[in-house]
C-alpha positions in Angstrom: -53.0 -78.3 24.7 -53.0 -75.3 27.2 -51.6 -73.5 24.4 -54.4 -74.4 21.9 -57.0 -73.2 24.7 -55.2 -70.3 24.6 -55.4 -69.6 21.2 -59.2 -70.8 21.0 -60.6 -68.2 23.6 -63.1 -65.3 22.2 -60.1 -62.7 22.9 -56.4 -63.6 22.0 -53.9 -61.0 21.8 -50.8 -62.4 19.9 -47.5 -62.2 22.0 -45.6 -64.5 20.5 -43.0 -62.0 19.4 -41.6 -62.4 23.2 -39.8 -65.7 21.2 -38.1 -63.4 19.3 -36.2 -62.1 21.9 -35.7 -65.1 24.1 -34.1 -66.9 20.4 -31.4 -64.3 21.0 -30.7 -65.5 24.3 -30.9 -69.6 23.5 -27.1 -70.9 24.9 -26.3 -67.6 25.8 -24.6 -66.1 28.5 -28.0 -64.4 29.6 -30.2 -67.1 28.7 -31.5 -67.7 32.5 -34.4 -65.5 32.8 -36.7 -64.6 35.8 -39.5 -62.3 35.0 -41.6 -61.1 37.8 -45.3 -59.7 36.9 -48.7 -58.9 39.0 -51.1 -61.7 39.6 -53.1 -62.1 36.2 -50.7 -60.1 34.3 -50.3 -62.9 31.2 -47.3 -65.0 32.5 -48.9 -68.4 32.2 -50.0 -67.8 28.8 -46.3 -66.8 27.7 -45.1 -69.8 29.5 -47.6 -71.9 27.8 -46.7 -70.3 24.5 -42.9 -70.6 24.8 -43.0 -74.5 25.9 -45.6 -75.1 22.8 -42.8 -72.9 20.6 -39.5 -75.1 21.6 -40.7 -78.6 22.8 -40.1 -81.4 20.8 -42.7 -83.3 21.6 -44.9 -80.3 19.7 -45.7 -79.7 15.7 -46.3 -75.9 16.1 -45.2 -75.0 12.7 -48.2 -73.7 11.0 -49.5 -72.4 14.2 -46.1 -70.1 14.8 -46.1 -69.1 10.8 -49.7 -67.1 11.5 -48.3 -65.3 14.2 -46.2 -62.0 14.5 -43.4 -64.4 15.1 -43.9 -65.9 11.7 -43.0 -62.9 10.0 -39.2 -62.7 11.2 -36.4 -63.8 9.3 -35.9 -66.9 11.3 -39.0 -67.5 13.0 -37.9 -71.0 13.0 -34.5 -71.2 14.4 -35.2 -72.7 17.7 -39.0 -74.2 16.8 -39.6 -77.9 18.2 -35.8 -78.3 19.3 -35.7 -78.7 22.2 -36.9 -81.0 25.3 -38.6 -78.8 27.7 -39.6 -79.3 31.2 -42.3 -76.9 32.4 -43.5 -76.8 36.1 -46.7 -74.8 37.2 -45.2 -74.9 40.7 -48.7 -73.1 42.7 -50.6 -76.1 40.3 -48.1 -78.6 42.5 -48.1 -77.0 45.7 -51.6 -76.6 45.7 -52.1 -80.8 44.8 -50.0 -81.1 47.8 -52.4 -79.1 50.1 -55.2 -81.5 49.2 -53.4 -84.7 49.6 -51.4 -83.5 52.6 -48.5 -83.8 51.3 -46.9 -80.7 51.3 -43.5 -81.8 53.0 -42.5 -84.1 50.4 -43.6 -81.5 47.5 -40.5 -81.6 45.7 -39.9 -85.6 46.4 -43.0 -85.7 44.6 -42.0 -83.5 41.8 -38.6 -85.4 41.0 -40.0 -89.0 41.0 -42.8 -87.6 38.9 -40.4 -86.2 36.3 -38.2 -89.3 36.9 -41.3 -91.2 35.0 -41.3 -89.0 32.2 -37.7 -89.4 31.3 -37.6 -93.0 31.7 -40.7 -92.8 29.3 -38.9 -90.4 26.7 -35.7 -91.9 27.0 -35.9 -95.6 27.3 -32.5 -96.4 26.4 -31.0 -94.7 29.1 -30.8 -96.1 32.8 -31.7 -93.4 35.7 -31.0 -94.3 39.1 -34.0 -94.5 41.6 -34.6 -90.9 43.2 -32.6 -89.3 40.8 -33.4 -85.7 40.6 -34.5 -83.5 38.1 -30.9 -81.8 37.9 -29.3 -85.2 37.7 -31.6 -87.0 35.0 -30.7 -83.5 32.5 -27.3 -84.2 32.9 -27.6 -88.0 32.0 -29.7 -86.9 29.4 -27.0 -84.2 28.5 -24.1 -86.8 28.4 -25.7 -89.6 26.6 -27.2 -87.9 23.7 -26.0 -84.2 23.7 -29.9 -82.9 23.7 -30.6 -79.5 25.5 -33.3 -78.3 27.6 -35.6 -75.4 28.0 -36.9 -75.6 31.7 -40.0 -73.2 32.8 -41.2 -72.8 36.1 -44.6 -71.0 36.4 -44.6 -69.1 39.8 -41.2 -70.0 41.1 -41.9 -68.1 44.0 -45.0 -69.6 45.6 -43.1 -71.3 48.3 -41.4 -68.2 49.3 -45.0 -66.4 49.2 -46.6 -68.8 50.6 -46.2 -69.9 54.7 -44.6 -73.8 54.1 -42.4 -75.7 56.4 -38.8 -74.9 56.8 -37.9 -78.4 55.7 -39.8 -77.9 52.3 -38.6 -74.2 51.8 -34.9 -76.4 52.6 -35.7 -79.0 50.0 -36.6 -76.5 47.5 -33.5 -74.0 47.8 -31.4 -77.6 47.3 -33.6 -78.0 44.2 -32.9 -74.8 42.9 -29.0 -75.1 43.4 -29.1 -78.3 41.3 -30.7 -76.5 38.4 -29.3 -73.6 38.1 -25.8 -73.5 40.1 -24.4 -76.7 39.4 -21.5 -75.9 36.8 -21.9 -79.2 35.2 -25.7 -78.9 34.1 -25.1 -74.9 32.5 -24.1 -76.6 28.9 -27.4 -79.0 28.8 -29.7 -75.7 29.6 -30.6 -74.2 26.5 -32.8 -71.6 28.0 -34.3 -71.3 31.6 -37.5 -69.4 32.1 -38.6 -69.0 35.8 -41.7 -66.4 36.7 -43.2 -65.2 39.3 -44.7 -62.2 41.3 -42.1 -60.8 43.2 -38.3 -60.7 42.1 -36.2 -62.6 43.5 -35.2 -62.4 47.2 -32.2 -61.3 48.0 -31.0 -63.5 50.6 -30.7 -67.8 50.9 -32.9 -67.4 47.2 -30.5 -65.1 46.0 -27.8 -67.2 46.2 -28.9 -69.9 44.2 -30.6 -67.9 41.2 -27.8 -65.3 40.8 -27.2 -66.1 37.6 -30.4 -65.3 36.5 -31.1 -61.9 34.8 -34.3 -60.5 36.2 -36.9 -58.7 34.3 -39.1 -56.9 36.6 -41.7 -53.8 37.3 -39.0 -51.5 37.8 -36.4 -52.9 35.2 -38.3 -54.5 32.8 -35.6 -54.5 30.3 -35.8 -56.0 26.7 -39.1 -57.6 27.9 -41.3 -54.6 28.4 -44.2 -55.1 26.2 -44.5 -58.3 25.9 -46.3 -59.8 29.6 -49.0 -57.7 29.6 -51.0 -55.5 26.6 -49.6 -52.8 25.1 -51.6 -49.6 24.5 -51.7 -50.1 20.6 -53.1 -53.7 21.1 -55.5 -52.4 23.6 -56.5 -49.6 20.8 -57.2 -52.3 18.4 -59.4 -54.2 20.9 -61.5 -51.0 21.9 -61.8 -50.3 17.9 -62.9 -53.8 17.5 -65.5 -54.0 20.3 -67.0 -50.4 20.4 -65.4 -48.9 23.4 -63.6 -45.9 24.5 -60.2 -45.9 24.1 -59.6 -42.8 26.7 -62.2 -44.5 29.7 -60.3 -47.8 29.1 -56.9 -46.3 29.8 -58.6 -44.8 33.2 -59.6 -47.8 34.0 -56.7 -50.3 33.2 -53.7 -48.0 32.1 -50.4 -46.5 34.2 -48.4 -49.1 34.2 -45.1 -47.2 32.7 -42.4 -49.7 32.2 -40.2 -47.3 30.1 -40.6 -44.1 28.4 -42.6 -45.3 25.1 -44.3 -48.6 26.8 -47.3 -48.6 28.8 -48.6 -51.9 29.8 -52.5 -52.7 31.0 -53.6 -55.5 32.8 -55.1 -58.3 30.2 -57.5 -59.8 32.6 -59.1 -56.8 33.3 -59.3 -55.5 29.5 -60.5 -58.6 28.0 -63.2 -59.0 30.8 -64.6 -55.3 30.0 -64.5 -55.9 26.0 -66.4 -59.4 27.0 -68.7 -57.4 29.1 -69.1 -54.8 27.2 -68.3 -52.6 30.6 -65.8 -51.3 32.1 -65.5 -52.1 36.1 -63.5 -53.8 38.8 -62.3 -57.0 37.2 -58.5 -58.0 38.4 -59.5 -56.8 41.9 -62.3 -59.9 42.3 -59.2 -62.3 42.1 -57.8 -61.2 45.0 -58.8 -60.1 48.5 -58.6 -56.3 49.4 -57.3 -57.6 52.7 -53.9 -58.3 51.7 -53.3 -54.4 50.8 -55.2 -53.0 53.9 -52.5 -55.5 56.3 -49.9 -53.4 54.2 -50.9 -49.5 54.5 -51.7 -50.2 58.1 -48.1 -50.9 59.0 -46.7 -47.9 61.4 -44.5 -46.2 59.2 -43.9 -42.5 59.8 -45.8 -40.8 56.8 -47.5 -43.9 55.2 -51.1 -42.7 56.3 -50.3 -39.5 54.4 -49.0 -40.6 51.3 -52.2 -43.3 50.9 -54.6 -40.6 51.3 -52.5 -38.5 48.4 -51.9 -41.3 46.1 -55.8 -42.2 46.5 -56.5 -38.7 45.4 -54.6 -38.9 42.5 -51.1 -37.7 43.4 -47.9 -39.3 43.7 -45.0 -39.8 46.3 -41.4 -39.9 46.1 -40.5 -43.8 46.5 -36.9 -45.2 47.3 -36.9 -48.7 45.2 -33.6 -50.0 46.3 -34.3 -50.9 49.8 -36.7 -53.7 49.3 -34.9 -57.1 49.8 -38.0 -58.7 48.0 -39.5 -60.5 50.9 -43.0 -61.2 52.4 -42.5 -60.6 56.1 -38.9 -57.8 56.4 -40.6 -54.6 55.8 -38.5 -51.6 57.6 -39.8 -48.4 56.1 -43.0 -47.5 54.3 -40.3 -47.5 51.1 -40.2 -51.4 51.4 -43.9 -51.3 51.5 -44.7 -49.0 48.7 -42.1 -50.7 46.1 -43.3 -54.4 47.5 -46.8 -52.9 46.2 -45.5 -52.0 42.8 -44.8 -55.6 42.0 -48.1 -56.3 43.2 -49.6 -54.0 41.0 -51.0 -51.8 43.1 -48.5 -49.1 42.5 -47.0 -48.4 39.6 -43.7 -46.4 39.3 -41.7 -43.8 37.9 -38.5 -44.6 36.9 -37.4 -40.7 36.0 -39.2 -38.5 38.7 -38.5 -41.9 41.5 -42.1 -41.5 42.4 -45.4 -43.9 42.7 -48.7 -43.9 42.2 -52.1 -45.8 41.8 -52.1 -46.5 38.2 -55.7 -46.5 37.3 -59.0 -46.4 38.8 -59.8 -50.3 39.0 -56.9 -50.2 41.2 -57.9 -47.1 43.0 -61.1 -48.4 44.0 -59.7 -51.8 45.6 -57.2 -49.0 47.6 -60.6 -47.2 49.1 -61.8 -50.3 49.6 -59.0 -51.2 51.6 -58.9 -47.7 53.8 -62.7 -46.6 54.4 -63.5 -48.9 56.8 -60.2 -48.9 59.2 -60.7 -46.4 62.6 -56.6 -45.3 61.1 -57.6 -43.9 58.3 -61.2 -42.1 59.2 -60.4 -38.4 59.6 -58.0 -39.1 56.6 -61.0 -40.3 54.5 -63.4 -37.3 56.1 -60.8 -34.9 53.7 -60.8 -37.4 51.0 -64.5 -36.8 51.0 -64.5 -33.1 51.7 -62.3 -32.3 48.8 -65.0 -34.4 46.6 -67.4 -32.2 47.7 -65.4 -29.3 47.1 -65.0 -30.2 43.7 -68.4 -31.1 42.9 -69.6 -27.8 44.5 -67.3 -26.0 42.1 -68.5 -27.9 39.0 -72.4 -27.1 40.1 -71.6 -23.4 40.3 -72.5 -23.3 44.1 -70.2 -20.5 45.2 -71.8 -20.5 48.8 -71.0 -24.1 49.5 -67.6 -23.8 47.8 -66.8 -20.9 49.9 -67.4 -22.4 53.0 -65.5 -25.6 52.1 -62.6 -23.5 51.5 -62.9 -22.4 55.2 -62.9 -25.7 56.4 -60.2 -26.9 54.1 -57.8 -23.5 54.9 -58.6 -24.8 58.9 -57.6 -28.2 58.1 -54.3 -27.9 56.9 -52.9 -24.6 58.3 -52.1 -23.7 61.8 -52.5 -20.7 63.8 -49.1 -19.4 63.1 -49.2 -19.9 59.0 -53.4 -19.3 59.0 -52.7 -15.5 57.3 -49.5 -16.5 55.4 -50.5 -15.8 51.6 -48.0 -18.8 50.4 -50.2 -21.3 53.0 -53.1 -19.7 51.7 -52.6 -21.1 48.1 -50.9 -24.6 49.4 -53.9 -24.9 51.5 -56.5 -24.5 48.3 -54.4 -26.5 46.2 -54.6 -29.2 48.7 -58.1 -28.8 48.7 -58.9 -29.5 45.2 -56.7 -32.8 45.5 -59.3 -34.9 44.8 -59.6 -33.5 41.4 -56.2 -35.3 40.2 -59.5 -38.3 39.8 -60.9 -36.4 37.1 -58.6 -33.7 35.8 -54.6 -33.1 35.0 -53.7 -30.0 37.6 -51.6 -27.3 36.7 -50.3 -24.6 39.0 -48.9 -21.3 38.1 -49.3 -22.1 34.5 -47.8 -19.8 32.1 -50.8 -18.2 30.0 -52.3 -15.3 28.3 -50.6 -11.9 29.9 -49.5 -13.6 33.3 -49.6 -16.7 35.3 -52.8 -18.5 36.2 -53.2 -19.7 39.9 -54.6 -23.3 39.2 -55.7 -24.7 36.1 -57.9 -27.8 35.8 -57.9 -30.0 32.5 -60.1 -32.9 32.4 -59.7 -36.0 30.5 -62.8 -37.2 31.6 -65.9 -36.5 28.9 -68.5 -33.9 29.9 -67.4 -32.0 32.8 -65.9 -28.4 32.4 -62.5 -27.1 32.8 -61.6 -24.9 35.2 -59.3 -21.6 35.8 -59.3 -20.7 39.5 -57.4 -17.4 40.7 -56.8 -16.8 44.2 -57.1 -13.1 45.9 -55.8 -12.0 49.5 -58.0 -9.6 51.3 -59.6 -8.3 48.4 -62.6 -9.6 46.7 -63.6 -12.9 44.5 -64.9 -10.8 42.1 -61.7 -9.2 41.9 -60.0 -12.6 41.3 -62.8 -13.3 38.7 -61.9 -9.6 36.7 -58.1 -10.8 36.2 -58.9 -14.2 34.9 -60.7 -11.6 32.3 -58.2 -9.4 31.6 -55.2 -11.1 31.8 -56.6 -14.0 29.2 -56.2 -17.0 31.3 -58.3 -19.1 29.4 -55.3 -18.7 26.2 -54.1 -22.1 27.7 -57.5 -23.7 26.9 -58.0 -22.6 23.3 -58.2 -25.8 21.9 -60.1 -27.0 24.5 -63.9 -27.9 23.3 -65.7 -28.1 26.2 -66.9 -25.7 28.6 -65.4 -23.7 30.9 -65.2 -22.6 34.3 -63.9 -19.0 35.8 -63.4 -19.4 39.5 -62.5 -16.2 41.5 -61.1 -17.0 45.5 -60.8 -14.4 48.1 -59.7 -15.0 51.6 -60.3 -11.9 54.2 -57.8 -11.9 56.5 -59.8 -10.1 59.3 -62.7 -12.2 59.2 -61.0 -15.4 58.1 -63.4 -16.1 55.4 -63.4 -17.2 52.3 -65.7 -16.0 49.3 -66.4 -17.1 45.7 -67.2 -16.3 42.6 -67.8 -18.5 39.6 -68.8 -17.9 35.8 -69.2 -20.4 33.1 -68.2 -19.9 29.4 -70.7 -22.2 27.1 -68.6 -22.9 24.3 -70.2 -23.2 21.1 
């Protein structure tokens, strides 16, 4: 029923090819699968589809024959062939909270499933208080029938503060299902999902047979949970929405060199409402994000500001233990936020960044009211005003803003250093990362342009910025023209800004000249 409800929604993206990958794993050495993704990324819908495909209690041949999976030569190899046990652990947990029966949650799950087993296999005598693991073993011993086990949000009892007795019961539950060698032949496929990867302590010892597919290492399941660029492009065409703007708002999760995924909830909401905005963020509280980025680790605040402004920072993702309460460095914090979807990871560069505009706005909300970030937010706002003044051609405002920025990011010993001056100017424009791709020392024309900004948003000009030391802003502007620095922008169709900046060492003041080239 849950799968059919998903099919009946106004916007449904066919993700059935995940079954082609899972079918390769059935009854094999790699048939224990753990998938972690941020909340609202389609994990539950995938679980419903997997259940509908494998379950003997369903007749879904007609449905799947019309999906992408139906074009695969062996699409029906395991169609409706197994007994399926599907647990929504978060649903069970929420009900237990309402009924004030959290401590006995695992006992209630086993009791409920025992009733189902007795209905499904009336010829088998199950003992009272038989666990799920014992029921599965007895059915397999009597009939040879195999099971597919699906646990949605397996990590909810790890993420939430639950009584130790419940946590211990849960570990025993997992141990019985996935560590007992006697039950392994009875399980055709185990598919568990969560937000965080398997915790590297007591939980890992119970689930070390699982192959993990995470936001850091997504492997064969990379494009199967979450919307791909091609799927989003098709939706944008259907609903008349701008593809580039959609990417700016919701893309940014690069799982492999060729696969980016978008947040499905946000994309679907934008299509329905015909408006780009923050949809995923309103399903959770930014208070959780704020708690982590306020942790007192060296360098974390500077890195947060750099990322809010569009930059990337280095991160070591290998030290984090996948826990909710043991953070030993900013690397642990950032790795955790990658798994939550608040950051995106670049495996090649070993860096992280804020993935898109929707999530960036959540970060800004998290820090702007915090006294710890007051000074850093002032720097961000100053950078935004500098960028706006440059686009408007306000030479005086740009010069004054650069005076302040130069003072802010250098000390008296390095204030007049030419390289520090260049670094200060580049840093002053860091807010431009939210609208532009920045290139420093770009080879073009007859030399190297100090700073070139190419917009990825519409209706704003590209920029070529040239810096001079103890000369004049006019000479910087003339060099842009004489050395044909705009050659790098020959294929750019919008307006261009030529920006000449000079720093006078004696007066410690900046001057600025701006010219706009309007392309026909």
